C-alpha positions in Angstrom: -44.7 83.4 72.1 -42.5 86.3 71.3 -38.9 86.0 70.1 -36.4 88.8 70.1 -33.0 88.9 68.5 -30.8 91.6 69.5 -27.2 91.1 68.7 -26.2 90.0 65.1 -22.8 89.0 66.0 -23.8 86.7 68.8 -27.3 85.9 68.5 -29.6 85.9 71.5 -33.2 85.2 72.2 -36.0 85.3 74.8 -39.0 83.4 74.8 -42.1 84.5 76.7 -43.7 81.6 78.6 -47.5 81.7 79.8 -48.0 80.3 83.3 -51.0 80.1 85.5 -49.3 82.7 87.8 -48.1 85.0 85.2 -45.4 85.3 82.5 -42.1 83.4 82.4 -39.1 84.0 80.2 -36.2 81.9 79.5 -33.3 84.0 78.3 -30.6 82.7 76.0 -27.3 83.8 74.7 -25.0 82.2 72.1 -21.6 83.2 70.6 -21.2 83.6 66.9 -18.3 81.3 66.8 -20.4 78.5 68.3 -23.2 79.1 66.0 -21.0 79.1 62.8 -19.4 76.0 63.8 -22.7 74.1 64.5 -25.2 75.7 62.2 -27.5 73.2 60.6 -26.4 70.3 62.7 -28.8 68.5 64.7 -26.7 65.5 66.2 -25.4 65.3 69.8 -21.6 65.9 70.0 -21.3 65.9 73.9 -20.3 62.7 75.9 -20.6 61.9 79.5 -18.8 64.2 81.9 -18.5 65.3 85.4 -17.4 68.9 86.2 -16.5 69.5 90.0 -15.1 73.0 89.0 -11.5 72.9 90.0 -11.4 75.4 87.2 -13.7 77.0 84.6 -12.9 74.8 81.6 -12.5 77.0 78.6 -12.9 73.9 76.3 -16.5 73.1 77.9 -17.9 76.4 78.8 -18.7 79.6 77.0 -19.1 82.6 79.4 -21.9 84.9 78.1 -20.4 88.7 78.0 -21.5 91.9 76.7 -25.2 91.6 76.1 -28.6 91.3 77.4 -31.3 89.0 76.2 -34.2 91.5 75.9 -35.7 94.4 77.5 -37.1 92.3 80.2 -33.7 91.7 81.7 -32.2 94.3 83.9 -28.7 93.1 83.8 -25.8 92.6 81.1 -24.1 89.4 81.0 -20.6 89.9 82.1 -17.7 87.6 82.1 -16.5 88.9 85.4 -19.6 87.5 86.9 -18.4 83.8 86.2 -15.7 82.4 88.2 -14.4 79.5 90.0 -13.6 79.7 93.8 -12.8 76.9 96.4 -14.3 74.3 93.8 -17.4 75.9 93.2 -18.6 77.9 90.2 -20.0 81.4 91.2 -22.4 83.3 89.0 -22.8 86.9 90.3 -25.4 89.5 90.2 -24.1 92.9 91.1 -25.0 96.6 90.8 -22.6 97.8 87.9 -23.6 100.1 85.1 -22.9 98.2 81.9 -24.1 99.5 78.8 -27.8 100.5 79.1 -28.4 98.5 82.2 -27.7 99.0 85.9 -26.6 95.6 86.8 -24.3 92.9 85.7 -25.0 89.1 85.9 -23.5 85.7 85.1 -24.1 83.1 82.6 -22.3 80.0 81.1 -23.3 77.6 78.4 -21.5 74.6 77.0 -20.1 74.6 73.6 -21.2 71.1 72.9 -24.8 69.5 72.5 -26.3 66.8 74.5 -28.8 64.1 73.6 -30.8 61.5 75.7 -29.4 61.1 78.9 -29.3 62.4 82.5 -28.5 66.1 83.4 -27.4 66.9 86.9 -26.4 70.1 88.9 -25.5 70.4 92.6 -26.4 74.2 93.2 -27.3 76.8 95.7 -29.6 79.5 94.2 -30.1 83.0 95.2 -33.1 84.7 97.2 -34.6 88.0 96.3 -37.7 89.2 94.4 -37.1 89.7 90.6 -34.3 87.2 90.4 -33.8 84.0 88.7 -31.3 81.2 89.1 -31.4 78.7 86.4 -30.2 75.2 85.2 -31.6 74.0 82.0 -31.1 72.7 78.6 -31.8 74.9 75.4 -31.5 74.7 71.6 -33.6 76.9 69.5 -33.6 79.3 66.4 -30.4 81.1 67.4 -28.6 77.8 66.6 -30.8 77.1 63.5 -32.9 74.5 65.4 -36.4 74.3 66.8 -36.6 75.7 70.2 -36.4 72.7 72.7 -35.9 73.1 76.4 -36.0 71.4 79.8 -35.9 73.6 83.0 -35.2 74.1 86.5 -35.7 77.8 87.5 -35.5 79.1 91.2 -37.6 82.2 91.5 -35.9 84.4 94.2 -39.2 85.6 95.6 -40.0 82.0 96.6 -36.7 80.2 97.1 -38.5 77.3 98.9 -39.5 76.0 95.5 -38.1 75.2 91.9 -40.1 75.6 88.8 -39.8 72.6 86.3 -41.0 72.9 82.7 -40.4 71.8 79.1 -40.7 73.5 75.6 -41.1 71.6 72.4 -40.8 73.7 69.0 -41.2 77.0 71.2 -44.3 75.9 73.0 -44.5 75.4 76.8 -45.9 72.0 77.4 -45.2 71.7 81.2 -45.5 70.6 83.7 -45.0 74.3 84.3 -45.3 73.9 88.2 -43.4 74.7 91.3 -42.1 72.0 93.4 -40.7 71.9 96.9 -37.0 72.3 97.7 -36.5 70.9 101.3 -34.6 73.5 103.4 -34.9 76.1 100.6 -32.9 76.5 97.5 -30.8 79.5 98.7 -29.9 78.0 102.1 -27.8 75.1 101.0 -26.8 73.1 98.1 -29.4 70.8 96.4 -29.3 68.1 93.7 -31.2 68.9 90.6 -31.5 66.2 87.9 -33.7 65.4 84.9 -33.6 62.3 82.8 -34.4 62.8 79.2 -35.4 59.8 77.1 -37.1 59.3 73.7 -40.4 58.6 75.5 -39.9 60.2 78.9 -38.7 63.0 81.0 -38.4 62.8 84.8 -37.3 65.5 87.1 -35.7 65.0 90.4 -35.0 67.1 93.4 -32.4 65.6 96.1 -33.2 62.1 94.7 -37.1 62.4 94.7 -39.1 62.3 91.8 -41.2 65.6 91.3 -42.3 65.5 87.8 -42.8 63.2 84.9 -43.9 63.3 81.3 -44.4 60.2 79.1 -46.0 61.4 75.9 -43.3 60.5 73.2 -45.1 63.1 70.9 -44.8 66.0 73.2 -41.2 65.7 74.2 -37.9 67.7 73.1 -36.1 65.7 70.4 -33.3 67.9 69.5 -29.9 67.7 71.3 -29.4 70.9 73.3 -26.6 72.8 75.2 -26.5 73.0 79.0 -26.9 76.5 80.6 -26.4 77.9 84.2 -27.4 81.5 84.9 -28.6 84.2 87.2 -30.4 87.2 86.1 -32.9 89.7 87.1 -36.0 91.6 85.6 -37.8 95.0 86.5 -40.7 94.0 84.4 -41.7 90.4 84.9 -43.3 91.1 88.0 -46.3 88.6 87.7 -43.8 85.7 87.4 -40.7 86.8 89.2 -42.1 89.5 91.7 -41.1 93.0 91.8 -37.3 93.5 91.5 -35.7 94.5 94.9 -32.0 95.5 94.8 -30.0 93.1 96.8 -28.1 96.0 98.2 -24.8 93.9 97.9 -23.2 91.6 95.4 -24.7 88.1 95.4 -23.8 84.7 93.7 -25.4 81.5 92.9 -23.1 78.7 93.3 -22.6 75.3 91.6 -20.6 72.5 93.0 -21.2 70.1 90.3 -22.5 69.7 86.8 -22.8 66.4 85.0 -24.3 64.5 82.0 -24.5 60.9 81.7 -25.4 59.5 78.3 -28.2 57.1 78.1 -26.7 53.6 78.6 -23.5 54.8 80.2 -22.7 53.8 83.8 -23.2 55.7 86.9 -20.4 58.5 87.2 -20.5 59.3 90.8 -22.0 58.0 94.1 -24.6 60.7 94.5 -25.8 60.7 90.9 -29.4 59.9 90.3 -28.1 57.5 87.8 -26.8 55.0 90.4 -30.3 55.0 92.0 -32.2 54.5 88.7 -29.8 51.8 87.6 -30.2 49.8 90.8 -34.1 49.7 90.5 
């Protein structure tokens, strides 16, 4: 695993992931203010919420802006590429010269950290070789914590599938595998959810269980922030495919994000929590 730290005033890192198909990378950015406010703490401070994106709540979401997470990333995070329109969060990818990169891309992250519970997003990803649409939890050295992470990543080269994975103390422990997204992740909105418990992680796509880990000694244990992002790479071809310029501005869209703390009631009818609580 290789870690890069790029900007002393913001702190950002990327982590190389070994996969059977090649190399995968999770790119993370965090503002200095958030680090200073939470340095050294390992407790969860986020409570259950549902965000339907009638606006981009500045008390909940930090918009990554002004840096890239390593040489692998061919775009610069830009606050102009994160917006809300018609009740949807839009994370854009556009050809726009920004600093030393030819593209700009969008990422948002929660200020708060969330512990055991159910993480859900209703999202439409983008297609295109060399592009990555992500919904994941992350905490790491940039926050003065071990690197723990739980992932959904749609690789634009194969939008009929989504990759699931987990990291514990910086190590990819899987299952780093691609699972089917019925009707394709870029054609319509789909529901992605993972249930994180002390002794189990379960991943769901459109309400169907697609992955599960039940070894309590190999599970993340540190409260984490929630991230949504789109980015591209010219170099991670074995994992993401050769980058192809989309030829026009594109955007991933998110209709809803939620977190339901362990033990809390189901918050909306389509939540996987409703299904699991009724079983």
